[in-house]
C-alpha angles and dihedrals in degrees: 000000000000134000138196142172117262139191125292091031093296130133130207132210124194125194113195117200125195104233115206112248110261114245132185124219124357091263104153105046116153132184141208129195138203131198119189141158090247134040097233092047088054091046092052093047095049088056090050090050091052090050091049089054090057095247118164131204108281093034100083110101097186144337114210132191119211141136143189093257139326093285096044135093120295110250131194125181124191126198119200141173120209087194087074113094107263121226099201132268116019099237101174121177132174143203116213140189124196117178147114092256120121117274088253091069091051091051092051092051091048092049086057093046092052096060112130091341129132097243124211101172143341109206143157148177143192114270140191126292094026095300132137127209127209127184133192112198119195145160110265115234098015116110129199110195096195096056094094135121088035113192136182142210126200134191137187126202139161091237128051096222089049092053092048091053089048095052089049089050092049094050087050092049090051090058095243115164134202111291095028099087115103098180148347113199132183125211141155120239116256091251089055094233107106142045113236134190129183128186131191124203141166116215089198090073116094111277117230097198136281117347112248103174122185130170141201115218137196132179122185144141090236125119121280090255089067089059093047090053091044090054091049089053092049096047089052087067096057136059118247090245089062099048116107106163148335112209136168137189145174107258131230113299090019091253097109138022134220134215130194135189113196120199143165113256105229091179127086087279126207118322090243090063094044100061117076116228090247088068100048114118140182092218114114141055115310132186115216125204124175140182092258087067095253123143127183143144129253121199108197122194116170110304096346134072136181125209126210134176121263090245130210145255117269130187118247134170091269095046136264117358133179116252119198118232119250097219114098143170145169146250117218137178093028114191115196113186123185126192104184091179094057091034088234129140125183136176136184133185145165114246133196123192130164092348091308123113136193149140131272126201114187137186121198119233091186136330094293104036138054136177117214148179119219131192130198125212119242117266132182091263101041140029120236111282138192127208141164138229155140136270122204120192105229099178121027112184091210092056092046093051092047099046100039096080097043098087134024106209095183090055088053091049090055088065084078132219120355139182128255111239109252092230108072089206084076092063093088133141129194126229088242089059091049091050085055093052090050088051091050089052092045092054088053089057087241095149093060125072121175090343091307134100117273110205105190127196126218092272089059092046091048096049096041102037118004096054098040093048093052099033110134094004100094091222138098125251091252089054091047089055090052100043088122092063112111109293090348089288094153130229119294114235121232099178130044114215115209112194145141121256092218088070124107110264093216092051090046091055094046092050091054088049101048111008118199135271111337094346122125115243121221117268116242092244099040106121109231132198109220118167095218092061101024101052118069099250097193090071115123118253091254090054093050092047090052093049094053102029090112105036092198090062096037124117087256093059093042090055095044091053091059110032125093099239146359120229118200110206114208120207137190099241105055140010109251091212092061087066114086097216090051091051092047091049095050090046093053094047094051091043090055092048095246123158105264119189131168124219130189131035111320120227118283091010092145092056090046097049093044089055104038105040086062090065129071114285095237086062095051100095093044089048091051091052090050092048092051092050092052090049096040119150129224122218089216086071095051120120138204134198088237118052090208091056090051091050094049094048093047089051089054094055097037108143092015102081095118094051090048093047091051095047096047096043088048090059090053090052092050089051093053091049090051087052103040103031094031098045116017094044088059088054090067097244 
């Protein structure tokens, strides 16, 4: 600061502040690792390694504790970024606990140690002899007066993704806002049975707005270096202001490890996270699936609701078309209860269908999805029964009204013929744009035929909308939507969507919007590569054959090699892993070490749930593995709509059938664990 006299008897004072250089994404993150026989020795060594690397205070991203099991070496990893503005000598200190006390005691001690400190990380791990260790790393001599009244939340779960979802929910319930989280840490319980997350926060810190936490997740049997490099790659995709935590842990059974990057979503986010509880509604068209294998639709309007059968495929002169079922029923006495403070929404109703009656008790898991239990009254033919299931909202009047005016497709068509970007990665489309397409179709009355629901598949949508909208333009529907990008360059896809065209378009959309169980939904602004919309569908059969003659060089493979992750979308009509292209896509994604996650209800989930939830919970995961092994698929049995495609794909994986079978069946097993352990366990079964 400097001062001087001024004219008119005034004086002036100027304070000059060195503003940190603005940086974009966390592009140049590096890491060091220490392994020692004792935890304090490893902690001291990791600090020395950071000093040797020339790291200054303010440049450490995360310090994380983990090991390969309770009786193995202590491991600390530290990630840092020299692009961050340094504040002088590193000066890291730590407070540590190491005892057989419950985790809660460690958390309380850490809360005390955090008071008015400049916190770097709060991290822990299981240790030998039934002990746990917990460390608070901080910059010595720096004081943060608003880091007071530090509190914590903790969750345990049988699945890691389920635990991650739970810790986010607990932070939300605690009223924590963006900027108030001090740490999120993953660890395995001492007995090696459960996933555990803890998070510390201070609500005295300045709030940066609503918390919109998302995470990226990896589980693998690879070395720790693989996880450190994965963390570097994931951090490179976000801004420093978004970063919350990077944490790793040995997983249950000590055969695999997990890694998580938590970050604040500064984009529009998933639709589920955008709508306040006060605006949630039952109104709209829902699809119901339960563990008895039943599937039907419910159209709710106010206090009334009509039920109708799922329907079936029928042959017509133009191919397969969906025929709505004739059976129907009603809901009556609908009770809809919202508790905005607790972020809880419940409903109950009495249902009648085909001369059978019963009760439904539902719990919302977002504005577009519920889980429920349903009971039937006893009849002469059957005893009273209880089952469980899911409801997905397929058509929400509020979304249709909101999205419909956002884009004028006919105006975009008037711009005339265009050119497909040479890079297929630029053939991306966002979930928000897909919501507009659905609203456009809804306004056309497309989902009603003869007064009954028409539930089109992707073949129908391609024939009735994708081809007509792009006819004569030479560009795909995704590129049409993004004609306003610089020089018509298209929108670069970040997520590859693997799906089967026989699926219901409406259920496909609802699955992207909501996911199931502990799965992560797609964010509205995530750019997706979906072949139906990304590929120019008006090509001749010869042009299509040429483009995919060699699957390993096809647009599909080129995009998979570049994108961040691959999302497999399950459906209720066909098993995606009986389709050759889906098997090949999953195989390539896993082979190229992409993040692969599955969303939707996996095949035979009703059979699995009926069998597994009757057994003790501690046996669920083993029983899921046994179930999947009994229902394992073989790539040799996969089919494709085009025999040439099938022949080309089989040629690519010749001699690798066992590997492909193992990888794809493993995905199905993970999906069932997400569903059964992640969802039904939380229902208190």
